[in-house]
Phi, psi and omega in degrees: 000134182249143177257153177297155182298321180296323178293321179297319178295321180295316179297322179295321179295318179297319180297320180296320178296320179297317180296315180298321179296322179293318178296319179297323180293328181274343181291137181290148176291157179303134179092349180261148180288151175282157180303137179089356178246142179293151178291157181295333180290335181271354179263118183268136177287147180300140181292140178231149179282130179242025179299127186297324183259337178088334181222161177245140181248118178279134180246127179265111182293347182255008185298330184257019177293126179226153176248058181230016179285154179273319183235153166208156179219145180224151178222130183216158170285133191238152175230143178213134172266135186221139168262118185277356180206160186292333185239009181294137175276331181264129174268175178242142178254110187252149176237157181178214183232150178232112177249122186224142176223153182226146173238113187273125180268329182207184184304317186249355188233140179214164170256125183244141173231146182219147172230125186228137179236126179234134179223155178168200178240161183225152170294154182230154176293151177306135185214163184269000182251012174057046174264118180228132178060049180289156179289139173221161179209155176218130180240122186243133175230125184207161178209159180169188182285150179229135184237127177277117180265215180303135183204155172206192185292341181275328183180184184207155171250126184231135180247150176210155171227114186242138182236140179182222183223162177229133174258113179262127180247106188241344189260358188299324189251025183262006177056039176083000179277157177293145177299343178295335181297325182248005177077026182269164166287163170283158170299132184189165169258130186229157174297147181215152176219141178240125179234124181168229180170195183238146167246108185258133175239111185288134175251339176197179177299338183248331186255137185225137170272125190237135173240129185233095173270138184215158164256127181251118180256128177227154179231087178268162179221175177234148179253020176234165181060232183283354179053057182259165171241158184214137176272122178246138176243119183233157180268140176221152177207147175224152180226126182191209183235152177237145174237130178260122180286155188289335183299130183258162177286000000 
């Protein structure tokens, strides 16, 4: 059976339109991935550095540390071991404050002065008035040379020998009894010497963490019995901060 030529052309045109419509329906919309390819949302862009300055600058807080200041002062929490009497077996552990200042004459030499207050309780000799753990105190004032030893921007070792006096307060808590009852010294001012130094750890050009270990020598006496005096050597230490004033030598 034969179809007219015009009908054949018409059918061919309709078939072509159907095929084009199918291809158009399968084509991806703009912006969508083609089949077999990952979507743009799943593709990550390469990481890039967004640092505003691009570089980091290290700052050394100790870069400007100098040992050319004229004055410095330090304040620390202090500890002192004390014998409150010439024959006591029990010592006393006292706490207090250590205030120290220095005037530097040259690179390695200064004049140092210190004032220290220690308070606490002490063991007492057996007694018939039931006095146990009475209050005692010691106040030390001394001055002398100070020497700057090995040092760098991180810290320094400093030695000193200070001479002065100590006021020992031993009778305050004895309820009017003689210090002989508990084996104590009398209240008095006595010669004193401090031998030791400082261990300084610089935190900035002006601020310093300071540790001060010392031997404290005192010569107290008693006015009862044989009325003798005795040299005692006790350990003391303080921990605190130092400030260096800006004025230079």
